[in-house]
N, C-alpha and C positions, 0 to 999 in steps of 0.2 A: 191344367190345360197347357197344351203345347204353345210355344211362342212362334211357331212356324205356320206358314200358309197351310190350310185355308183359314185357321182361326185368326191369324194376324193379317189384317187388311188395312194398311195405312191409307188407302183411298177413301175409307169411311169419312175421314176428316177433310176431304177435298171435294165433297159431293156438290156443294154449291158455294156461291160467293159469301154468304153469311158465315158458313162454317170455316171457310178459308180465312176470312177476316178475323174471326174469333180466336183461331189458333195460330195466327201469325206471330212469329217470335220476335221479329225486328221491325221497328218503325222509326221514322224520323219526322220532325216537324220544323217549323220556322225557328223554334228555339234552338235547334241544332245547327243552323246554317249561318254562315257569315258571307256577306257579299263583298268581293274585292272590287274596287273602283279606281279608275285612272282619271286624274285631274290635271289639266294642262293650263298653265298660266298664259296670259297675253293672247288669247284667242277669243273669238266671239261666238263661234258656232260649234256644235258637236262634230266630232271627227270620227267617221266609221273606221273600225279596225278591220281591214280586209281579211286577214287571216283568222279573225274571230267574229263570224257573222252574228250580228245582234248586239255586239259590245261596242261602245264608243268612248272616246276621250271626252270628258266633261269639261266645258269651259269653266274656269274658276268662278266667273261671274254668275254661273247658273248652278253652282254646287248646292247652295242652300235650298233651292227649289227641288233639286233631285233628292236630297236627304229627306225633305218633307214628303215627297212622293213615295220613297221607300218606306217611310214610317207608316203612311196611310195604308200601304199594301200589307204591312205586318212584319217587315224586316226589322230585326232587333239589333243588328250589328253590321258595321262595315269595316273593311281594311282599306286604308288610303295609300295610294301610290301616286307620286307626283311626276309630271312630265315638265321638267324645268327648262327654261331658256337661259339660265345663269349657271353655266358649267365652268368648273376650274379643276385643277389637279387633285384637290382634296375633297371637293363637294361641300365647301364651306357654307353655301347657302342653307344647308340643312340645319345648322345650329344657330341661325339668326332668328331673333324673335319676330322679324318681319319677313322671314323666308317662306318658301312654299310649304314646307313641312308644317311649320307652325300655323300658317294661315288655313290649311286644310282642316286641321283639328279644331281651330277656333271657329271657323265657319260652320262646321258640322255640329258642334256642340251648341252653338248659339241658335242654330235652326231648330234642332230637336234635342233638348238637353238629356232626354232619357235614352237616346241612341248611344249604344256602346261603340266608341270610336277606337279602333286599333290602328296604330301608326307603324307602318312598315319602316324598319330602322336599318337603313343600308345606304350605299353611296352610288350604286351603279347607274342610277338615273340622273345623277348630279355631278358626275366627274366627266372630264373631257376625254378620258380613255376608256370609260365604261366598266372599269373594274370596281370591286366592292370595297375598296380602301385606298390607302396611300401607296403609291408605287415608289420603290427604291431599288435601283439597279434592275429594273424590269420585273421585279417581284413585288407582291403585296406585302407591305410592312405590317405584320400582325399587331405589334404592340403600339405603334403610333396610331393605327386604325382604332384600337380599343379606346384611346383617349378621345378621338373624334366621335366614336359611337356614343360615349357617355355624354358628350356635349349635345349631340342630336337628340338623345333620349330626354335630357332635361328640358330642352327647348319644346319638344312635343308635349311633355307633361305639363309644362308651364302654360301651354296653349289650351290644355284641357283634355288631352288624350287619356282615355281610361286604361289602355293597354299598350305597352311598348313591345313591338314584335321584331327582334333583331334577326335579320336574314343574311348577314354578311358572311357567315360561316367562318368567323375568326375564332381561334382558340382563346378561351377565357372571356368571351364577349358578355356572357350573362353576368359573371362576377363583376366585371368592369361597369356594366350598366347599373347593376343593383347598388353598387357603392356610390356611383355618381348620383343616382336618384335619391338615395338616402341622405347623402351629404347636402343635397339641395333642398331637403325637406319633403320630398315626395315618397314617403315611406309606404303610402297606400296605393301607389301606381303599380299595377301588375306587369309582369313580364311573361309574354307568350313566346317561348323560344322556338325558332325554326331549328329544333334540336337535332333532327336527322334530315338533312337536306342533301339530296343526291345531285351529282353533276349529270343531269338527265338531258336527253335529246328532246324531251317533251316540253321544254321551255321556249321553243322557237317562236310561236306567235307573241309571247310576252315581250320579246325584244322589239317587235314592231309597236306593240301597245305602249311600252314605256319609253320608246325612242332611244334605246341604249346605243352607245357609241362603241361597244366592245368589238375588238378585233382579236380573235384567239378564243380561249376558253377559260373556265374557272376550275379546272380539274385539280389545281394545286391546293385548293381550299375547300371546295365542295366534295362530297363523298363519292367513292367508287360505287356505281350501282350494283356491282357484283358482290359487295361485302355485307354479309348479314350480321355477324358478331359485332363488327365495328359499328354498325348502325345502332345497335342497342347500347353499346358503350358511349357513343356520342350523346344520346339522350340522357343516360344516367349521369354523365359528367355535368350536363346542364342542370339536372335536378340538384346535384350537389352544390352547384354554384349559386343556387337560389331561384331558379325558374319557378314560376307559379303554375305553368302549363307547358306541355310539350307538343311537338308537331312532327309529322312525317310528310315529306314533300318530294316527289309527287305521291299520289294516293293509289290509283287503280292498279298499277303494276307492282305495288309494294304492300299488298295486303298481309303477307307473311311478316313483314317488319312491323306493321301496325299491331298485329297480334302479339309478336314477341315483346314489344315495348309495353303493351297493355298488361301483359303478365309480369313484367319486371318492375313496373312502377305503379304507384297509387295516385299519381298526379293526374289531373285532367289531360286528355290526349286529343289533339286535333289532327286532321289530315287535310291536305290541300289538293283538290282536284284541279290540276294546273291547266294552263292555256292550251297545250297540245291535246290533252284529254278532251277538253271542251270542243276544240276544233275538229277532232276526229269524229265525234258524235254529230256535230252540226253538218259537216260535209257529207258524211255517210247518209244522213237523213235527207239532205238536199238531193242526193243521187238516187233516192228511193230505195236504198239498201236496207234501211232499218226504220223502225218506228221510234222517232225521237223521244217522245214522252216516256214510253216504256223503257227505253234504254237508259235515259236519265235516272229514272226511279230505281232501276235495277243496279246501276253503277253506284249510286249513292247508298242504296240499301246494303250493298256488299261492303262498302267502306265502314258503314255503321256496324254491320254484323261482325266485322273483323275486330272492332273494339274502339273505334273513334267516338269521342263524345261530341266533338264539333267538326263540321266539314266546311271548308272554304270552297265555294263553288260559284262560277259565273252564271249558273242556272238558278240561283236563289230567287231572283226577281221573277223569273218565269213561273217558278213553283208558287211563289206568293200570290201572283195574279191568278193562278189556277186554283187557289185555295188549298194547295199542297195535296 
């Protein structure tokens, strides 16, 4: 029989909703989603983030209740980002046992022990200059920053974080953190590396959300968005350094990179649908240009289809409340 029309009719499997569902190749569930959250110390009320409609800074005093609410809705994992009122040149609050990084993990795990808590491991929200490490002669000192990343990772692990997620984009950061964790006895604490992190224009709303003091950019340490081969190399280097899982950030404009890394590595791979991606969908929906729910599902489905095992998305709670 010929494989051409009229014998071949792909529409046969699209005739109704049941057939379409039965033959759907890609799906995602709450097991695949991680909710990023922003926690601010020394405030009493939730603070709306204007550039991210529906997302708020959570008062530290209300974090436990929010974690419980997420768990009831079916959320399995959160990524914690702190909004600190204790800034200095090195971000030293991050490695204090009573600092915000430690408190967020401790509160979340005490509230819902089964919640997987991932601790974003960086300094941009804790330094008075907004860069992701120690500045020396107006440049980020890579190797000094590695020492401090190890300190922060150990503090987060000691407070109960299940996963350390280094996002500082320093060379050698995974190796440095793995050694620091192992030396401190946290051999079972996993590392989710922001292994391929681009210097993207899509992070804009995050700067408001996290209260970053940055003036300038991070192009000297985050990746050039135009580089495909280097993107794979970065993730493979992190794998060699001991990462337990990899990440591509942002996600939607980098589906080719997700696919390339998926084919190059057997480690779990995540992708981060960043603040700008979220904002574009939200504002387009508010303008009546798109159907928000359909676009959210299509965008996340595309990320999953490209090869991501996990997706970090600010839409996770919306999907949980909708029953996914």
